ZADO-1210 file (C-alpha; in nm, 4 decimals, padded with zeros to 6 digits):
<atoms>
<atom x="00.7033" y="-01.7704" z="-00.0479" code="MET" pos="1"/>
<atom x="00.5128" y="-01.9393" z="00.2357" code="ASN" pos="2"/>
<atom x="00.7274" y="-01.7376" z="00.4773" code="THR" pos="3"/>
<atom x="00.6638" y="-01.4137" z="00.2895" code="VAL" pos="4"/>
<atom x="00.2904" y="-01.4883" z="00.2744" code="ALA" pos="5"/>
<atom x="00.2672" y="-01.5498" z="00.6494" code="SER" pos="6"/>
<atom x="00.5043" y="-01.2683" z="00.7548" code="THR" pos="7"/>
<atom x="00.3254" y="-01.0052" z="00.5467" code="TYR" pos="8"/>
<atom x="-00.0310" y="-01.1375" z="00.5801" code="SER" pos="9"/>
<atom x="-00.2732" y="-00.8469" z="00.5502" code="GLY" pos="10"/>
<atom x="-00.0112" y="-00.6256" z="00.3834" code="LYS" pos="11"/>
<atom x="00.0631" y="-00.8135" z="00.0622" code="VAL" pos="12"/>
<atom x="-00.0899" y="-01.0957" z="-00.1386" code="VAL" pos="13"/>
<atom x="00.1430" y="-01.3717" z="-00.2518" code="CYS" pos="14"/>
<atom x="00.0501" y="-01.5508" z="-00.5696" code="MET" pos="15"/>
<atom x="00.2148" y="-01.7777" z="-00.8201" code="VAL" pos="16"/>
<atom x="00.1001" y="-01.7575" z="-01.1790" code="ILE" pos="17"/>
<atom x="00.1812" y="-02.0840" z="-01.3495" code="SER" pos="18"/>
<atom x="00.1203" y="-02.2408" z="-01.6871" code="SER" pos="19"/>
<atom x="00.2071" y="-02.5857" z="-01.5513" code="SER" pos="20"/>
<atom x="-00.0107" y="-02.8312" z="-01.3655" code="ALA" pos="21"/>
<atom x="-00.0280" y="-02.6822" z="-01.0194" code="LYS" pos="22"/>
<atom x="-00.1163" y="-02.9876" z="-00.8118" code="ALA" pos="23"/>
<atom x="00.2172" y="-03.1685" z="-00.8305" code="SER" pos="24"/>
<atom x="00.4626" y="-02.8947" z="-00.7297" code="TRP" pos="25"/>
<atom x="00.2172" y="-02.7214" z="-00.4957" code="ALA" pos="26"/>
<atom x="00.1798" y="-03.0431" z="-00.2993" code="THR" pos="27"/>
<atom x="00.5530" y="-03.1140" z="-00.3069" code="THR" pos="28"/>
<atom x="00.6402" y="-02.7706" z="-00.1649" code="TYR" pos="29"/>
<atom x="00.3416" y="-02.7302" z="00.0674" code="GLY" pos="30"/>
<atom x="00.2220" y="-02.4117" z="-00.1011" code="VAL" pos="31"/>
<atom x="00.0010" y="-02.2061" z="00.1318" code="GLN" pos="32"/>
<atom x="-00.0847" y="-01.9157" z="-00.0978" code="PHE" pos="33"/>
<atom x="-00.2804" y="-01.8551" z="-00.4177" code="THR" pos="34"/>
<atom x="-00.1838" y="-02.0299" z="-00.7393" code="ILE" pos="35"/>
<atom x="-00.3367" y="-01.8908" z="-01.0581" code="ALA" pos="36"/>
<atom x="-00.3391" y="-02.1049" z="-01.3702" code="LYS" pos="37"/>
<atom x="-00.2297" y="-01.9027" z="-01.6744" code="ASP" pos="38"/>
<atom x="-00.3050" y="-02.1232" z="-01.9734" code="ASN" pos="39"/>
<atom x="-00.1881" y="-01.9486" z="-02.2855" code="GLY" pos="40"/>
<atom x="00.0236" y="-01.6977" z="-02.0927" code="GLY" pos="41"/>
<atom x="-00.2204" y="-01.4029" z="-02.1040" code="ALA" pos="42"/>
<atom x="-00.1340" y="-01.2823" z="-01.7517" code="THR" pos="43"/>
<atom x="00.2386" y="-01.3226" z="-01.8059" code="ALA" pos="44"/>
<atom x="00.2103" y="-01.1312" z="-02.1324" code="SER" pos="45"/>
<atom x="00.0123" y="-00.8515" z="-01.9663" code="ALA" pos="46"/>
<atom x="00.3002" y="-00.7969" z="-01.7229" code="TYR" pos="47"/>
<atom x="00.5711" y="-00.8456" z="-01.9869" code="GLY" pos="48"/>
<atom x="00.7219" y="-01.1537" z="-01.8223" code="VAL" pos="49"/>
<atom x="01.0147" y="-01.2592" z="-02.0441" code="PRO" pos="50"/>
<atom x="01.0925" y="-01.6013" z="-01.8936" code="ALA" pos="51"/>
<atom x="01.0324" y="-01.8192" z="-01.5908" code="THR" pos="52"/>
<atom x="01.0919" y="-01.8173" z="-01.3086" code="PRO" pos="53"/>
<atom x="01.0137" y="-01.4474" z="-01.2974" code="HIS" pos="54"/>
<atom x="00.9403" y="-01.2681" z="-00.9724" code="ASN" pos="55"/>
<atom x="00.7254" y="-00.9561" z="-00.9588" code="VAL" pos="56"/>
<atom x="00.6125" y="-00.7352" z="-00.6732" code="ILE" pos="57"/>
<atom x="00.3047" y="-00.5348" z="-00.7691" code="VAL" pos="58"/>
<atom x="00.2234" y="-00.2319" z="-00.5558" code="ASP" pos="59"/>
<atom x="-00.1194" y="-00.1358" z="-00.4215" code="GLN" pos="60"/>
<atom x="-00.1903" y="00.0649" z="-00.7372" code="GLN" pos="61"/>
<atom x="-00.1341" y="-00.2433" z="-00.9540" code="GLY" pos="62"/>
<atom x="00.2000" y="-00.1236" z="-01.0924" code="ASP" pos="63"/>
<atom x="00.5157" y="-00.3319" z="-01.1008" code="ILE" pos="64"/>
<atom x="00.7336" y="-00.2037" z="-00.8167" code="ALA" pos="65"/>
<atom x="01.0138" y="-00.4611" z="-00.8584" code="TRP" pos="66"/>
<atom x="01.0934" y="-00.7597" z="-01.0767" code="GLU" pos="67"/>
<atom x="01.3660" y="-01.0124" z="-01.1444" code="ARG" pos="68"/>
<atom x="01.4022" y="-01.3104" z="-01.3753" code="THR" pos="69"/>
<atom x="01.5563" y="-01.6127" z="-01.2068" code="GLY" pos="70"/>
<atom x="01.5524" y="-01.7475" z="-00.8557" code="GLY" pos="71"/>
<atom x="01.5080" y="-01.5007" z="-00.5717" code="THR" pos="72"/>
<atom x="01.5913" y="-01.5493" z="-00.2063" code="GLY" pos="73"/>
<atom x="01.3679" y="-01.4670" z="00.0884" code="LEU" pos="74"/>
<atom x="01.5820" y="-01.1725" z="00.2027" code="SER" pos="75"/>
<atom x="01.5508" y="-01.0082" z="-00.1388" code="THR" pos="76"/>
<atom x="01.1721" y="-01.0318" z="-00.1285" code="PHE" pos="77"/>
<atom x="01.1461" y="-00.8999" z="00.2258" code="THR" pos="78"/>
<atom x="01.3787" y="-00.6078" z="00.1518" code="THR" pos="79"/>
<atom x="01.1711" y="-00.5073" z="-00.1493" code="GLN" pos="80"/>
<atom x="00.8386" y="-00.5457" z="00.0340" code="ILE" pos="81"/>
<atom x="00.9660" y="-00.3499" z="00.3339" code="ASP" pos="82"/>
<atom x="01.0639" y="-00.0660" z="00.1000" code="ALA" pos="83"/>
<atom x="00.7015" y="-00.0475" z="-00.0220" code="LEU" pos="84"/>
<atom x="00.5492" y="-00.0749" z="00.3263" code="ASN" pos="85"/>
<atom x="00.7465" y="00.1562" z="00.5576" code="PRO" pos="86"/>
</atoms>
């Protein structure tokens, strides 16, 4: 996600919504984008997230343009983002 965040800076916003303590894994992986704490799962529920990890790309209108449960590779993200930003 750091690569996606830097490659598409100004075009997309990368964010992780997590119910876990953010400091430990954010430090371990050198996270350089926004981490939102979702205690109670209200944000996940609002987007209908069934399980984690769950990846969502939200378009500029705030609608889900793409989603997948499970791990997602960089090329999958970039392909989906490029399709939204011709």
